[in-house]
SETOR-786394 format. One record per residue (C-alpha): residue number from 1; residue in one letter; x, y, z. Coordinates in steps of 0.25 Angstrom, whole numbers, always signed. Layout:
BEGIN
+-----+------+-------+-------+-------+
! seq ! type !  east ! north !    up !
+-----+------+-------+-------+-------+
! NUM !    A !     X !     Y !     Z !
...
+-----+------+-------+-------+-------+
END
This chain:
BEGIN
+-----+------+-------+-------+-------+
! seq ! type !  east ! north !    up !
+-----+------+-------+-------+-------+
!   1 !    X !   +12 !  +198 !   +46 !
!   2 !    X !    -3 !  +192 !   +46 !
!   3 !    X !    -5 !  +179 !   +41 !
!   4 !    X !   -19 !  +177 !   +33 !
!   5 !    X !   -26 !  +165 !   +25 !
!   6 !    X !   -38 !  +166 !   +13 !
!   7 !    X !   -44 !  +153 !    +8 !
!   8 !    X !   -43 !  +152 !    -6 !
!   9 !    X !   -48 !  +142 !   -17 !
!  10 !    X !   -35 !  +131 !   -21 !
!  11 !    X !   -35 !  +121 !   -32 !
!  12 !    X !   -32 !  +108 !   -27 !
!  13 !    X !   -29 !   +94 !   -37 !
!  14 !    X !   -32 !   +81 !   -33 !
!  15 !    X !   -30 !   +67 !   -42 !
!  16 !    X !   -42 !   +55 !   -44 !
!  17 !    X !   -42 !   +44 !   -49 !
!  18 !    X !   -55 !   +37 !   -55 !
!  19 !    X !   -70 !   +45 !   -58 !
!  20 !    X !   -80 !   +50 !   -47 !
!  21 !    X !   -93 !   +44 !   -50 !
!  22 !    X !  -105 !   +32 !   -48 !
!  23 !    X !   -93 !   +21 !   -49 !
!  24 !    X !   -85 !   +25 !   -36 !
!  25 !    X !   -81 !   +14 !   -25 !
!  26 !    X !   -73 !   +22 !   -19 !
!  27 !    X !   -68 !   +35 !   -17 !
!  28 !    X !   -55 !   +40 !   -13 !
!  29 !    X !   -47 !   +52 !    -7 !
!  30 !    X !   -31 !   +49 !    -7 !
!  31 !    X !   -22 !   +60 !    +0 !
!  32 !    X !    -8 !   +61 !    -5 !
!  33 !    X !    +6 !   +64 !    +7 !
!  34 !    X !   +14 !   +74 !    +7 !
!  35 !    X !   +22 !   +79 !    -5 !
!  36 !    X !   +12 !   +69 !   -15 !
!  37 !    X !    +3 !   +74 !   -28 !
!  38 !    X !   -11 !   +67 !   -29 !
!  39 !    X !    -7 !   +62 !   -40 !
!  40 !    X !    +3 !   +54 !   -37 !
!  41 !    X !    -2 !   +51 !   -25 !
!  42 !    X !   -15 !   +47 !   -32 !
!  43 !    X !    -6 !   +35 !   -41 !
!  44 !    X !    -5 !   +29 !   -30 !
!  45 !    X !   -19 !   +24 !   -31 !
!  46 !    X !   -21 !   +19 !   -45 !
!  47 !    X !   -24 !    +8 !   -37 !
!  48 !    X !   -38 !   +13 !   -34 !
!  49 !    X !   -43 !   +18 !   -46 !
!  50 !    X !   -54 !    +5 !   -50 !
!  51 !    X !   -62 !   +12 !   -55 !
!  52 !    X !   -71 !   +11 !   -44 !
!  53 !    X !   -65 !   +22 !   -34 !
!  54 !    X !   -60 !   +36 !   -36 !
!  55 !    X !   -47 !   +43 !   -31 !
!  56 !    X !   -47 !   +56 !   -26 !
!  57 !    X !   -32 !   +63 !   -22 !
!  58 !    X !   -33 !   +77 !   -19 !
!  59 !    X !   -18 !   +83 !   -18 !
!  60 !    X !   -13 !   +92 !    -6 !
!  61 !    X !   -14 !  +107 !   -12 !
!  62 !    X !    +2 !  +108 !    -5 !
!  63 !    X !   +11 !  +108 !   -15 !
!  64 !    X !   +25 !  +110 !   -15 !
!  65 !    X !   +39 !  +106 !   -23 !
!  66 !    X !   +44 !   +92 !   -16 !
!  67 !    X !   +58 !   +96 !   -20 !
!  68 !    X !   +62 !  +108 !   -17 !
!  69 !    X !   +56 !  +119 !   -30 !
!  70 !    X !   +55 !  +109 !   -39 !
!  71 !    X !   +51 !   +96 !   -43 !
!  72 !    X !   +37 !   +88 !   -41 !
!  73 !    X !   +25 !   +95 !   -35 !
!  74 !    X !   +18 !   +88 !   -22 !
!  75 !    X !    +9 !   +91 !   -12 !
!  76 !    X !    +5 !   +91 !    +4 !
!  77 !    X !    -8 !   +93 !   +11 !
!  78 !    X !    -2 !  +105 !   +22 !
!  79 !    X !    +8 !  +107 !   +31 !
!  80 !    X !   +10 !  +114 !   +43 !
!  81 !    X !    +8 !  +127 !   +40 !
!  82 !    X !    -6 !  +133 !   +39 !
!  83 !    X !    -9 !  +119 !   +41 !
!  84 !    X !   -24 !  +121 !   +46 !
!  85 !    X !   -28 !  +128 !   +32 !
!  86 !    X !   -23 !  +118 !   +25 !
!  87 !    X !   -28 !  +107 !   +33 !
!  88 !    X !   -41 !  +116 !   +29 !
!  89 !    X !   -38 !  +116 !   +14 !
!  90 !    X !   -34 !  +103 !   +12 !
!  91 !    X !   -47 !   +97 !   +20 !
!  92 !    X !   -57 !  +104 !   +11 !
!  93 !    X !   -47 !  +101 !    -3 !
!  94 !    X !   -50 !   +86 !    +2 !
!  95 !    X !   -65 !   +87 !    +4 !
!  96 !    X !   -69 !   +95 !    -6 !
!  97 !    X !   -63 !   +85 !   -17 !
!  98 !    X !   -70 !   +74 !   -10 !
!  99 !    X !   -84 !   +80 !   -11 !
! 100 !    X !   -81 !   +81 !   -25 !
! 101 !    X !   -79 !   +68 !   -27 !
! 102 !    X !   -86 !   +61 !   -19 !
! 103 !    X !  -101 !   +64 !   -22 !
! 104 !    X !   -96 !   +58 !   -33 !
! 105 !    X !   -94 !   +45 !   -30 !
! 106 !    X !  -108 !   +37 !   -26 !
! 107 !    X !  -111 !   +38 !   -14 !
! 108 !    X !  -106 !   +25 !    -9 !
! 109 !    X !   -92 !   +29 !   -10 !
! 110 !    X !   -82 !   +25 !    +0 !
! 111 !    X !   -73 !   +35 !    +3 !
! 112 !    X !   -54 !   +31 !    +4 !
! 113 !    X !   -47 !   +43 !   +10 !
! 114 !    X !   -33 !   +41 !   +10 !
! 115 !    X !   -21 !   +48 !   +13 !
! 116 !    X !    -9 !   +46 !   +14 !
! 117 !    X !    +5 !   +52 !   +20 !
! 118 !    X !    +1 !   +68 !   +20 !
! 119 !    X !   -13 !   +65 !   +16 !
! 120 !    X !   -16 !   +57 !   +28 !
! 121 !    X !   -19 !   +68 !   +35 !
! 122 !    X !   -25 !   +77 !   +27 !
! 123 !    X !   -35 !   +64 !   +25 !
! 124 !    X !   -39 !   +67 !   +39 !
! 125 !    X !   -37 !   +81 !   +39 !
! 126 !    X !   -48 !   +81 !   +29 !
! 127 !    X !   -58 !   +71 !   +34 !
! 128 !    X !   -59 !   +76 !   +46 !
! 129 !    X !   -61 !   +93 !   +43 !
! 130 !    X !   -72 !   +84 !   +33 !
! 131 !    X !   -77 !   +71 !   +35 !
! 132 !    X !   -77 !   +67 !   +22 !
! 133 !    X !   -83 !   +54 !   +21 !
! 134 !    X !   -76 !   +42 !   +19 !
! 135 !    X !   -74 !   +29 !   +21 !
! 136 !    X !   -59 !   +22 !   +24 !
! 137 !    X !   -47 !   +33 !   +25 !
! 138 !    X !   -33 !   +26 !   +25 !
! 139 !    X !   -21 !   +35 !   +30 !
! 140 !    X !    -7 !   +32 !   +21 !
! 141 !    X !    +3 !   +35 !   +27 !
! 142 !    X !    +0 !   +44 !   +35 !
! 143 !    X !    -8 !   +47 !   +48 !
! 144 !    X !   -19 !   +52 !   +54 !
! 145 !    X !   -14 !   +66 !   +59 !
! 146 !    X !   -14 !   +68 !   +74 !
! 147 !    X !   -22 !   +81 !   +76 !
! 148 !    X !   -33 !   +78 !   +72 !
! 149 !    X !   -46 !   +76 !   +80 !
! 150 !    X !   -50 !   +62 !   +74 !
! 151 !    X !   -60 !   +59 !   +87 !
! 152 !    X !   -70 !   +72 !   +82 !
! 153 !    X !   -72 !   +64 !   +72 !
! 154 !    X !   -74 !   +52 !   +75 !
! 155 !    X !   -87 !   +49 !   +70 !
! 156 !    X !   -83 !   +53 !   +54 !
! 157 !    X !   -71 !   +43 !   +58 !
! 158 !    X !   -78 !   +31 !   +65 !
! 159 !    X !   -82 !   +24 !   +53 !
! 160 !    X !   -73 !   +25 !   +42 !
! 161 !    X !   -60 !   +18 !   +40 !
! 162 !    X !   -46 !   +22 !   +44 !
! 163 !    X !   -34 !   +16 !   +39 !
! 164 !    X !   -20 !   +19 !   +42 !
! 165 !    X !    -7 !   +15 !   +30 !
! 166 !    X !    +7 !   +20 !   +33 !
! 167 !    X !   +20 !   +10 !   +29 !
! 168 !    X !   +29 !    +6 !   +38 !
! 169 !    X !   +41 !   +12 !   +34 !
! 170 !    X !   +34 !   +24 !   +32 !
! 171 !    X !   +45 !   +35 !   +36 !
! 172 !    X !   +31 !   +48 !   +38 !
! 173 !    X !   +26 !   +35 !   +52 !
! 174 !    X !   +35 !   +34 !   +61 !
! 175 !    X !   +28 !   +23 !   +73 !
! 176 !    X !   +25 !   +36 !   +80 !
! 177 !    X !   +15 !   +43 !   +69 !
! 178 !    X !   +10 !   +29 !   +66 !
! 179 !    X !    +7 !   +24 !   +82 !
! 180 !    X !    +1 !   +38 !   +83 !
! 181 !    X !   -12 !   +35 !   +74 !
! 182 !    X !   -16 !   +26 !   +85 !
! 183 !    X !   -15 !   +38 !   +95 !
! 184 !    X !   -24 !   +44 !   +85 !
! 185 !    X !   -34 !   +34 !   +84 !
! 186 !    X !   -34 !   +31 !  +100 !
! 187 !    X !   -37 !   +46 !  +102 !
! 188 !    X !   -48 !   +45 !   +91 !
! 189 !    X !   -53 !   +32 !   +90 !
! 190 !    X !   -50 !   +29 !   +78 !
! 191 !    X !   -44 !   +18 !   +72 !
! 192 !    X !   -36 !   +18 !   +59 !
! 193 !    X !   -33 !    +4 !   +53 !
! 194 !    X !   -17 !    +5 !   +50 !
! 195 !    X !    -9 !    -3 !   +44 !
! 196 !    X !    +6 !    -3 !   +37 !
! 197 !    X !   +12 !    -6 !   +27 !
! 198 !    X !   +27 !   -11 !   +23 !
! 199 !    X !   +31 !    +4 !   +17 !
! 200 !    X !   +32 !   +17 !   +19 !
! 201 !    X !   +26 !   +31 !   +14 !
! 202 !    X !   +19 !   +26 !    +1 !
! 203 !    X !    +6 !   +19 !    -2 !
! 204 !    X !   +10 !    +5 !    -7 !
! 205 !    X !    +0 !    -1 !   -16 !
! 206 !    X !    -3 !   -13 !   -11 !
! 207 !    X !    -9 !    -7 !    +2 !
! 208 !    X !   -18 !    +3 !    -6 !
! 209 !    X !   -23 !   -10 !   -11 !
! 210 !    X !   -25 !   -17 !    +1 !
! 211 !    X !   -30 !    -4 !    +7 !
! 212 !    X !   -41 !    -6 !    -6 !
! 213 !    X !   -45 !   -20 !    -2 !
! 214 !    X !   -47 !   -16 !   +14 !
! 215 !    X !   -56 !    -5 !    +5 !
! 216 !    X !   -64 !   -15 !    +1 !
+-----+------+-------+-------+-------+
END
């Protein structure tokens, strides 16, 4: 048996809050976590819709039934099978989407990337492959991938604001996993502004509001 692969076109889906144009002061790109959908995820960001923000929520290219063979359909960004091909595909997808909307915004627009859970690794891998321009990165309920060589991208990352936010009762982020961030920072000369909140694996509205105040 021989293994082959072929590159084909694939239709991707995404959702937005706000509309592009000269009125946009902030451009957000937010990536959902494992077993979520982008439209449901985007509801957590309704408070951003103030007429001066454009929020783009791409949906992962892989879909499956959340429970068994029927019921709600959800998405993920990648699995371990054909891992490198999936990373390449979603990174190109995100870059294409980003390019499409960036040119429709004013030159001084502030660009914020937010990844939640599995979406944190998605955002990081895309960034280091394509170097999209941005100002702020918020990793929420997820960690920067340990296998990336951030040091070789130091010129790209040194001027960016990096944030890490997680719930103190998040079952997916054990103390050992959280401590690994310090090792990543020391090894790669990174500095994440890290905050823990009282809660679990979730987007809390009051914490999102606090982050907005920090940006302002």
